[in-house]
N, C-alpha and C positions, 0 to 999 in steps of 0.2 A: 503493500498501500502507500502511496506517495501522496505526503502532506504539505501542502504548499500554503504560507500565508501571503497574503497580498493587501498594501493599502490602497481603497478607494479613494480617499478623500482626507486631507488636512485642512482645519478649520483652525484658523490663527487668532490672535489678538494684535493688533495693529501696532501698538507701540506700550511695551509695558516694563519701565525701569531702564529708559534709553536704547532698550531694542527692540529692533523692527519685527515683524510677522513672527512673533512667538507661537509655536503649535502648542493648540488648545485640548481639543478636540477631533481625535482619529478616527477614523472608520475603517473599518477593517474587513477582510472575507477570507475563509479558511476553506481548502479545497482539498479534499480527498479521491486518489483517483488508482483503480485498481489497473491490471496488466490488460486486464478485457477493453479499456477504456470507460469502464463506470464511472460516476462521478457523484459525490456526496458535497455537503459543503455546509456552512454555517456562516453566519455574520456578525458582526454589531459595531459599537462605538466606545471608545476609553478616553474620559477625562485625563488629561496629563497634570501632574503635579509642577506648577508655574512659580512657588514661592521661593528657590533657589534658582536661580538661573547664571550660577557661577562658571557651568559646563555648559553653557549657550551655546548653542549651534545654528547660525544663521541657516534662515529658510532655504537660500539657494545653495545653499552645503549639503541639506539633507537628501540621506539617501534611503530606499525602501527598507534596505537590513538597518539601516539606524533606528529607524521608525519603527519598524518591528520589533526589534529588542527593548523598545518603551513601551510598546504598548504588551507584550509579553510580561514585561518588569510590573507595569501597572494592573495588570491582572492578578499574577502573582502576590500582588501586595494585597488585593481586594479581599483575599478571604484565605482563612488556614485550607490545605489540603482537605479533599474531603476524606471523614474518618473511616469509611468501610473501605473506598478502593484507591486512597493515598494520592489521587491525584490533584492536581492544581486545576485553577481555569483555565488554563493552556490547554492541560491533557483532556479535561472533560468538553471543551470547544472541539480539539481534534477527533475525540472519541466520538461526539453526535456526526461530525462529518461522515466518518469511518461508517458506524451504523447506517447512515443514512445509502452511503454508497453501497454496502452489501444487502439493504434490503432491496434497492431497485426499483423501487414506486417510479412507474413514470409520470405522474404529478408532480413530483419532488425534483426532477430532472431538470434543472434550469440554468440558466447562465446570467451573466449582468453585461450592462453596458449602455449605449445608447445609441441609434441608427448615423447619428450625426459626426 
């Protein structure tokens, strides 16, 4: 099973403490695909902590890899791992995508994007 995290959109604060375009709300997509091309997915958004901008990264220098790491860390920080499964929110989201992929419900096989 192949799991891919994607960043769909980033909302930013125009100016905060002298920093422009401070990433605040990140919309993400988690996709699971198997060897046969079946797909499962889940999505969401997470608010980034902007209290400490000591390690601020300018918007133009952001990479998807960096933002995904922020999103995953924010999700991990949101709650303790599940006491039964031991999974963090990151693992639970990935499992939701995997389950959907394995179920192969045709009504849930979707994509994202816009026609323009």
